[in-house]
Structure formats: structure tokens, C-alpha cells
C-alpha positions in Angstrom: -0.2 0.0 0.2 2.8 2.1 0.6 4.5 2.0 -2.6 1.0 2.3 -4.4 0.6 5.6 -2.4 4.0 7.0 -3.7 2.5 7.0 -6.6 -0.6 8.6 -6.2 -1.5 12.3 -5.7 -4.3 14.0 -3.6 -7.5 15.2 -5.0 -9.2 16.6 -2.3 -11.4 15.5 0.6 -14.9 14.4 0.9 -17.1 13.7 3.9 -13.8 13.4 5.6 -12.3 10.7 3.8 -9.0 11.6 1.6 -9.0 10.8 -2.0 -6.1 10.1 -3.9 -5.7 9.2 -7.6 -2.9 6.8 -9.1 -0.8 7.9 -11.4 -1.7 4.8 -13.7 -4.7 7.5 -14.7 -2.4 9.9 -16.5 -0.4 6.7 -18.1 -4.1 5.9 -19.3 -4.6 9.6 -20.0 -2.0 9.6 -22.6 -3.0 6.6 -24.0 -6.3 7.4 -24.6 -5.1 10.8 -26.2 -2.6 8.7 -28.3 -5.6 6.6 -29.4 -7.8 9.2 -30.5 -4.8 10.7 -33.0 -4.1 7.5 -34.5 -7.6 6.5 -35.3 -8.8 10.0 -36.8 -10.4 11.5 -33.9 -10.1 14.4 -31.8 -8.1 14.7 -28.2 -11.3 15.8 -27.0 -13.0 12.5 -27.4 -10.0 10.8 -26.2 -10.4 12.8 -23.1 -14.1 12.0 -22.9 -13.2 8.2 -23.1 -10.6 8.9 -20.5 -13.5 10.1 -18.1 -15.6 7.6 -18.6 -13.3 4.7 -17.3 -12.8 7.4 -14.4 -16.4 7.4 -13.7 -16.9 4.0 -14.2 -14.4 3.8 -10.9 -15.9 6.3 -9.4 -19.2 4.8 -9.5 -17.7 1.4 -8.3 -15.9 3.5 -5.1 -19.2 5.2 -4.0 -21.0 2.0 -3.6 -18.1 0.6 -1.8 -17.9 3.5 0.3 -21.6 3.0 1.3 -21.0 -0.8 1.9 -18.5 0.1 4.3 -20.5 3.1 6.3 -23.4 0.3 6.2 -20.8 -2.4 7.9 -19.8 0.2 10.3 -16.8 0.8 8.8 -14.7 4.1 9.5 -12.7 5.1 6.1 -9.6 7.5 6.2 -8.2 7.3 2.9 -9.5 6.1 -0.7 -6.9 5.5 -3.3 -8.5 5.7 -6.9 -7.2 2.9 -9.4 -7.5 1.8 -13.0 -9.3 -1.5 -11.9 -11.0 -0.4 -8.9 -9.7 1.4 -5.3 -7.5 0.8 -2.0 -9.2 1.5 1.3 -7.3 2.5 4.3 -9.5 2.5 7.4 -9.2 5.1 10.3 -9.0 2.8 13.6 -7.6 -0.8 14.2 -11.3 -2.0 14.6 -12.3 -0.7 11.3 -9.6 -3.0 9.7 -10.1 -6.2 11.9 -13.5 -5.9 11.0 -13.1 -5.1 7.0 -10.9 -8.2 7.3 -13.3 -10.8 8.7 -14.4 -13.0 5.8 -18.1 -12.2 5.7 -17.8 -8.6 5.5 -14.6 -9.2 3.2 -16.8 -11.1 0.6 -19.8 -8.6 0.9 -17.4 -5.5 0.3 -15.9 -7.6 -2.7 -19.3 -8.3 -4.3 -20.3 -4.2 -4.1 -18.2 -3.1 -6.5 -18.7 -5.6 -9.6 -22.5 -5.4 -9.0 -22.5 -1.6 -9.0 -20.7 -1.6 -12.1 -22.7 -4.1 -13.8 -26.0 -2.5 -12.5 -24.9 1.2 -13.6 -23.7 -0.1 -17.1 -27.2 -1.8 -17.8 -28.8 1.0 -16.4 -26.9 3.1 -19.2 -27.7 0.9 -21.9 -31.8 0.9 -21.0 -31.4 4.7 -21.0 -29.3 4.6 -24.5 -32.0 2.1 -26.2 -34.7 4.3 -24.8 -33.2 7.6 -26.0 -31.5 6.3 -29.0 -33.0 3.2 -30.2 -31.1 3.3 -33.2 -27.6 2.5 -31.1 -26.5 -1.0 -31.5 -25.0 -1.8 -28.6 -23.5 -4.9 -29.3 -21.6 -3.8 -32.8 -17.8 -4.1 -32.3 -15.4 -2.5 -31.1 -17.5 -2.2 -27.6 -15.2 0.7 -26.7 -14.1 2.8 -29.3 -14.0 7.1 -29.5 -16.8 7.4 -32.2 -19.3 5.6 -30.1 -19.2 7.1 -26.6 -22.3 6.5 -25.5 -21.5 2.4 -26.2 -18.5 2.8 -24.6 -19.7 4.2 -21.6 -22.2 1.1 -21.2 -19.1 -1.7 -21.8 -16.5 0.3 -19.6 -19.1 -0.4 -17.0 -19.8 -4.0 -17.8 -16.3 -5.1 -18.2 -15.1 -3.6 -15.5 -18.0 -5.0 -13.2 -16.8 -8.5 -15.1 -13.1 -8.0 -14.7 -13.0 -7.5 -11.3 -14.9 -10.7 -10.7 -11.8 -12.6 -11.8 -10.5 -14.9 -9.3 -7.6 -12.7 -9.5 -5.9 -10.9 -6.6 -5.9 -7.7 -6.1 -9.6 -7.8 -7.9 -12.6 -8.5 -6.0 -13.1 -12.2 -7.3 -9.7 -12.9 -5.7 -10.7 -11.6 -2.3 -13.9 -13.9 -2.9 -12.0 -17.0 -4.0 -9.5 -16.6 -1.3 -11.2 -18.2 1.4 -11.4 -21.4 -0.5 -7.3 -21.0 -1.0 -7.0 -20.6 3.0 -7.9 -24.0 3.7 -4.3 -25.3 3.1 -3.2 -22.5 5.6 -3.4 -18.5 5.1 0.2 -17.9 4.0 -0.1 -21.0 1.5 -3.7 -19.9 0.6 -2.8 -16.6 0.3 0.2 -17.2 -2.3 -1.7 -19.3 -4.4 -4.6 -16.8 -5.0 -2.0 -14.3 -6.3 -0.3 -16.6 -8.4 -3.2 -17.7 -9.8 -3.8 -14.0 -10.3 -1.0 -13.7 -12.1 -1.2 -16.6 -14.2 -4.8 -14.6 -15.2 -3.2 -11.5 -15.9 -0.5 -12.9 -18.5 -3.5 -14.8 -20.2 -5.2 -11.6 -20.4 -2.1 -9.7 -22.0 -1.2 -12.6 -24.8 -5.1 -12.7 -25.5 -4.7 -8.9 -26.4 -1.6 -9.3 -27.9 -3.4 -12.0 -29.9 -6.3 -10.1 -30.9 -4.6 -6.8 -31.1 -6.6 -5.4 -28.2 -4.5 -2.7 -26.3 -7.3 -2.7 -23.4 -6.8 -6.2 -22.5 -3.0 -5.6 -22.6 -3.4 -2.6 -20.2 -5.8 -4.5 -18.2 -3.6 -7.5 -17.4 -0.3 -5.5 -17.0 -2.7 -3.8 -14.3 -3.7 -7.3 -12.5 -0.1 -8.5 -12.9 1.4 -5.4 -11.2 -1.6 -5.4 -8.5 -0.9 -9.5 -7.9 2.9 -8.6 -7.6 2.7 -6.2 -5.1 -0.4 -8.1 -3.3 2.2 -11.1 -2.8 5.1 -8.9 -1.6 2.7 -7.5 1.2 1.4 -11.0 2.3 4.8 -12.0 3.1 6.1 -9.5 4.9 2.7 -9.4 6.8 3.2 -12.7 7.5 6.4 -12.4 8.4 5.6 -9.3 11.0 2.3 -11.4 12.1 5.1 -14.1 13.8 7.1 -11.3 15.8 6.0 -10.1 18.8 7.0 -7.3 21.0 9.7 -8.6 23.2 11.2 -9.9 20.1 12.0 -6.0 18.9 11.5 -3.8 21.9 14.2 -1.8 23.5 15.2 -3.4 26.7 18.3 -0.5 27.6 16.2 2.4 28.0 16.5 6.0 30.5 13.5 6.9 32.1 12.9 10.3 33.5 10.7 11.5 36.4 7.6 13.6 36.7 9.4 15.8 39.0 12.8 16.3 36.9 13.3 19.8 35.9 13.9 20.4 31.8 17.3 21.2 32.3 18.3 17.9 34.0 16.0 16.0 31.6 18.2 17.4 28.4 21.4 16.8 30.1 20.4 13.0 30.6 19.6 12.9 26.9 22.8 13.8 25.8 24.2 10.4 26.9 21.5 8.3 25.1 20.4 8.1 21.5 17.0 7.3 22.6 14.5 10.3 21.1 11.5 9.3 23.9 11.4 8.9 27.2 8.9 6.9 29.3 8.0 9.9 32.4 7.4 7.9 36.1 6.2 9.1 39.4 7.7 6.7 42.0 7.1 3.1 40.2 3.8 4.1 38.1 3.7 5.0 34.3 2.6 8.8 34.1 3.6 10.0 30.6 6.0 10.2 28.1 8.0 13.0 26.5 10.3 13.3 23.5 14.1 14.8 23.6 12.9 17.5 21.0 9.2 18.6 23.2 12.4 18.8 26.3 14.3 21.4 23.9 11.0 23.6 22.6 9.7 23.7 26.1 13.0 25.1 27.3 13.1 27.7 23.9 9.6 28.8 24.5 9.1 28.9 28.4 12.2 28.3 29.9 12.9 25.6 32.9 9.8 23.8 34.4 8.8 20.1 35.2 8.9 17.1 32.8 5.2 16.9 34.4 4.4 20.1 32.4 5.4 19.1 28.9 5.0 15.3 29.1 1.9 13.8 27.1 -0.6 11.7 28.9 -1.9 10.0 26.0 -0.3 6.5 24.8 -1.1 3.1 25.0 0.7 0.2 26.3 1.6 -3.5 25.2 2.6 -6.6 26.5 5.5 -8.3 25.4 3.3 -11.0 23.7 1.7 -8.8 21.6 1.8 -8.8 17.7 4.0 -6.0 16.2 1.1 -6.1 13.7 -1.3 -4.8 16.2 1.3 -2.6 17.4 1.9 -0.8 13.9 -2.1 -0.5 13.6 -2.0 1.6 16.7 0.5 3.9 15.4 -1.1 4.2 11.8 -4.7 4.8 13.7 -2.7 7.8 14.8 -3.7 6.4 18.2 0.1 6.4 19.6 1.8 9.6 19.2 5.8 8.9 20.3 6.2 5.9 22.7 4.6 2.0 23.1 5.7 1.3 26.7 5.9 -2.6 27.0 4.8 -3.5 30.6 5.1 -6.8 32.1 2.7 -6.4 35.1 3.2 -3.1 36.7 6.9 -3.1 35.4 8.3 -1.7 32.1 10.4 -4.0 30.2 10.8 -2.5 27.3 10.0 0.3 24.5 9.2 0.8 21.1 9.4 4.0 19.2 8.7 4.8 15.9 12.3 4.8 15.1 12.8 1.5 16.3 9.6 0.1 14.5 11.0 1.7 11.3 14.3 -0.3 12.1 12.6 -3.4 12.9 10.5 -3.3 9.5 13.9 -3.1 7.4 15.5 -5.7 9.5 12.5 -8.0 8.6 12.0 -7.1 5.1 15.9 -8.4 4.7 14.8 -11.7 6.7 12.0 -12.1 4.3 14.3 -11.5 0.8 16.5 -13.9 2.8 14.4 -16.5 3.4 12.4 -16.4 0.1 14.5 -18.2 -2.2 14.4 -21.3 0.4 10.4 -21.1 0.5 
């Protein structure tokens, strides 16, 4: 998802949901304009064809967003892709609920059904208003007949997303069947099937000289590969507990320490965030930068005046994935203390997590040929 987001740009915010569009759409725009010049049409019709594809994706994602709200899922952002979209949820509860087989299957069906239903509705309108148009005449998607193209873009987008190929909706529907042999094996089998289907689409497009089929296959192939990499990394992190990556040698500050004393103590450690205790009780957290900022703005004071009291703790046997979800949901700002009973046995900071993820990724790459 991070890679996909890196190749996208924001287009606005609707009802609290950040909308982003992938740069694949710019590639499609260039192809549509070039296609228009090749067939002797105008650039305006090429641009209109591109808008019709964008409209079909928007119809699909509006339906999925409504369904997500119906299931009580809170969206944070939505990334639009030519074959659909990727949702990011606002909290761990929504993420976990969306991952449940029942909700995932229902969300997977909503998108394709919305496109097919919208395509059939357009077909009915076209046949009623202009009965002279032959919707079955080929090519179905062409610049001279944008009304017919609008119908078939929606129908084909809906049908393509029903293919059992990850990361399409059909791949999510069939993943449960593959998972009978284990989550990792099932997920890899699903993405492997997706890659084979993508290659088949590309070869079929080359055989009949259909550029749209080639592009669909290309998008599915890229998406399947990226999902496969994400599944491998997630499998590694699922097996890692907090005790495996937490910092066990760390410094703590007292709530009654002065800021000058706290800054002096922070000079002798590479630690950026410090647990704050009062006696034996954990009462907050403070960063080195927060200490410096407070000294510059208000002068010397006490740590308890600048520490944050909003934090969540974890247990040594908690999953690293759950901790990452907390940070991504914005509920943890600086640090996660690891408690064993009432005793602090370790801490996790954003820098520490980034380092741990890098090491996990390296381990995955080293182990991948063996698997």
C-alpha cells in the first residue's frame, strides 16, 4: 500500500475521507489521447473516454464506501486505481472487521455489482433515448461511439473484477477457499493464480491486438505482484512479538525532573522518547525535542508540565502488527511502553519500529529462495 500511495497524488477530501488518484490514470490519459490521434479522432474524445473510465471507477468506489459505512467501517482514505480502489480504514477496529471473511466477501461483491448495474442502467437509457444505436456492435469501446463505450466500460470493469485474481474483488472472494491449506499458502496460491490470469489477459490482448485487454492484464499483474510482497511481509511480522523488537536498554525520567536535568540526561543516550514515571508508576512520555522546545519557549520547568499523558501500552507477547496498526491509526504519538505486570520491560518508538521493519524485510528476502 505504501508503494501504491507513493505513486499517487491527492485530489481532495469528501466527508472526512482523503481521496487520492494513482498516476496510472495519467498513463491511461496519454494512451487515450494517443489512441484518438491514431484513429483520426479529436483529443477531446480521447479525454472523454478517459473520463468515462474514471466515472466507472468512481461509481464502483462510491458503492463500496456506502457499503463500508453500512457495515460500520470508518474510512480514512481511498486510493483510486484503474481497476478499482484501495481503502485505508481510520482505526484498528475497522481494519479488523473489514478483514473478516463475511465482510470482505460482501465488500468484494458490491463493487462489481455496482458497475454491472450502472452499465445495464446506461444501456436501458441509451436504448430508450436513441434506439438506433447497436450496443452489440464492435468495437465495444471506441471513440466515435462514446455512449456505447460508457455502457461497456462499466460492464467490463465489473466483469473483470469478478475474475479470481488478486487484488481484484474476485480474488478476495476465492481467497477463502485457498486458505483451507493455511493463510500464507492460500494467499500465495491466490496471488499466483492472479498472476497467471494477468499473463493470460496480456497474451490474449496481443493475439487479438486489443490494447485495452493488454493494459488490464498489466494492471492485474502489477497489483498481484505487490499484494504477494505485502502478504510475505505481513506473514513475517505476524510471527514477531513485541519482546522480539522492543528496546530493553532505555532511560526513564521522573515527572519531578526539571527540563534542564532531563535534557542533560538525554545527551548521554540515542533515545529520542522517554517514559516518565512517578515513583513506580508510568504516568507519561516526553520526547527530547519536546524538552528543547519547552525550554526555548517557556524556560526551565518540570517534565510533568510538558509530557504527554495520551499513550497506550502493550504486552511482551503482543503482535508487532497490532502495534503498527495503533500507530497508523494515530492513537500512539511517540512511544509504546511494554509492560510486564506494572513493570516497564521495554519500549517501542517509531524509529525502532522502522528499523525492525527494515530488518524483517531483509530476513524475508533471505528466506524467500528457500521457500
